C-alpha positions in Angstrom: -3.2 -1.2 -18.0 -0.6 -1.0 -15.1 3.0 -1.9 -15.8 6.0 -1.4 -13.6 8.6 -3.0 -11.4 7.9 -5.1 -8.3 8.6 -4.0 -4.8 8.3 -7.1 -2.7 7.2 -7.3 0.9 6.5 -10.1 3.3 3.5 -10.9 5.4 1.7 -8.8 8.0 3.0 -5.5 6.7 1.1 -3.2 9.1 0.0 0.4 8.7 2.7 1.5 11.2 5.3 0.2 8.8 3.7 1.8 5.8 3.6 5.2 7.5 4.9 5.8 11.0 2.5 7.4 13.4 4.7 10.5 13.9 3.8 11.5 10.3 0.0 10.9 10.4 -0.7 14.6 11.1 0.8 15.8 7.8 -2.2 17.0 5.8 -0.4 17.1 2.4 -0.4 13.7 0.7 2.7 14.5 -1.3 4.6 15.4 1.8 3.3 12.3 3.6 4.5 10.2 0.6 8.1 11.2 1.4 7.9 9.1 4.5 6.4 5.9 3.1 8.1 2.7 4.6 10.6 5.0 6.2 11.1 2.9 9.3 11.5 -0.3 7.2 13.8 1.3 4.5 14.8 5.0 4.9 15.7 5.1 1.2 12.4 3.6 -0.1 10.7 6.9 -1.0 13.7 8.2 -2.9 14.2 5.0 -4.8 10.6 4.2 -5.6 9.5 5.0 -9.2 5.8 6.1 -9.6 3.9 3.5 -11.4 5.7 0.6 -9.7 3.7 -2.2 -7.9 3.9 -3.7 -4.5 3.6 -7.4 -4.2 3.3 -8.7 -0.7 2.5 -11.8 1.3 -0.8 -12.1 3.3 -2.4 -9.6 5.6 -1.1 -6.5 4.0 -2.2 -3.3 5.8 -2.9 -4.9 9.2 -2.7 -3.0 12.4 -4.3 0.3 13.1 -7.0 1.6 10.9 -4.9 4.5 9.8 -6.5 6.0 6.7 -3.3 7.7 5.7 -1.6 4.3 4.9 -3.2 3.7 1.5 -3.2 7.5 0.9 0.5 7.8 1.2 1.0 4.8 -1.0 -1.2 6.4 -3.7 0.5 9.7 -3.3 4.0 8.0 -3.6 2.8 6.7 -7.0 2.1 3.1 -6.1 0.1 1.9 -9.1 -1.3 -1.2 -7.3 -0.8 -3.6 -4.5 -1.2 -7.4 -5.0 -1.3 -9.8 -2.1 -3.1 -12.9 -1.0 -5.1 -11.0 1.6 -5.5 -7.5 3.0 -6.7 -6.2 6.4 -10.4 -5.4 6.1 -10.1 -1.7 6.9 -7.0 -1.2 4.7 -8.9 -2.9 1.9 -11.9 -0.6 2.2 -9.7 2.5 2.7 -7.8 1.6 -0.5 -11.1 1.3 -2.5 -12.3 4.5 -1.0 -9.4 6.5 -2.4 -9.0 4.6 -5.6 -5.8 2.6 -4.9 -6.0 -0.6 -6.9 -5.5 -3.7 -4.8 -5.7 -7.2 -6.0 -6.2 -10.4 -4.0 -4.3 -13.4 -5.5 -3.5 -16.5 -3.5 0.3 -17.1 -3.0 1.2 -14.2 -5.3 4.4 -13.4 -3.4 5.9 -16.8 -4.2 5.9 -15.9 -7.9 7.6 -12.6 -7.9 11.0 -11.3 -6.9 12.1 -7.7 -6.2 12.6 -5.7 -9.4 10.8 -8.1 -11.7 8.4 -6.5 -14.2 4.7 -6.9 -13.8 1.6 -6.0 -15.9 -1.9 -5.8 -14.4 -5.1 -5.4 -16.4 -7.5 -4.0 -13.9 -10.5 -4.7 -16.1 -9.8 -8.5 -16.1 -7.7 -8.9 -13.0 -5.0 -10.6 -15.0 -1.6 -10.1 -13.4 1.4 -11.2 -15.5 5.0 -11.5 -14.3 6.7 -10.2 -17.4 10.0 -11.6 -16.3 8.8 -15.2 -16.1 5.6 -15.0 -18.3 3.5 -16.5 -15.5 0.0 -15.1 -15.2 -2.5 -15.0 -12.3 -6.1 -13.9 -12.0 -7.1 -11.7 -9.1 -10.4 -12.1 -7.3 -12.9 -9.7 -9.1 -14.3 -6.6 -7.5 -18.1 -6.4 -7.1 -19.5 -4.1 -9.8 -20.1 -1.1 -7.4 -16.4 -1.3 -6.3 -15.3 -1.3 -9.9 -17.2 1.9 -10.4 -15.7 3.5 -7.3 -12.2 2.5 -8.6 -12.9 3.8 -12.1 -14.0 7.1 -10.7 -10.7 7.4 -8.7 -12.3 6.8 -5.3 -15.5 7.1 -3.3 -15.6 10.9 -3.2 -15.4 11.2 -7.0 -17.9 8.4 -7.4 -20.4 10.0 -5.1 -19.9 13.4 -6.7 -20.5 12.0 -10.2 -23.6 10.2 -9.0 -24.9 13.4 -7.5 -24.2 15.3 -10.7 -21.1 17.2 -9.5 -17.6 17.3 -10.7 -14.6 15.2 -9.6 -12.8 16.2 -6.5 
């Protein structure tokens, strides 16, 4: 179960806004996380509480195919991202690293900054605890559920091959 406060964003949040290109050469995810959304809000990383959730409008993660965008969100402690749609490459990169993302039509209309949210990843049920409204996310195919449960593609592949988690 995921439960936290909502950080609300608009539509077309691109990977350049999530993490500026000048930081993409930082190899340490925790260091990278210090710069998440820096050009949009320089105080975001210092105010964000690990376990909180991003709720955005459509086309989240558009722009360049920068793999560090979902990585820095996960390293910052983002528990999940809910939006009506995601850029295809961002979606896949998120699954590959085990960052839970949920597609829900018009979800941004039903949440405000700071409201409390609960997400049940097993069922896709997303509840605005501040208004008691609930929504159901589009389900993941079974193989993607297994990748997410393993914490990402590397861990999933390692488990399938009989190794240990990365």
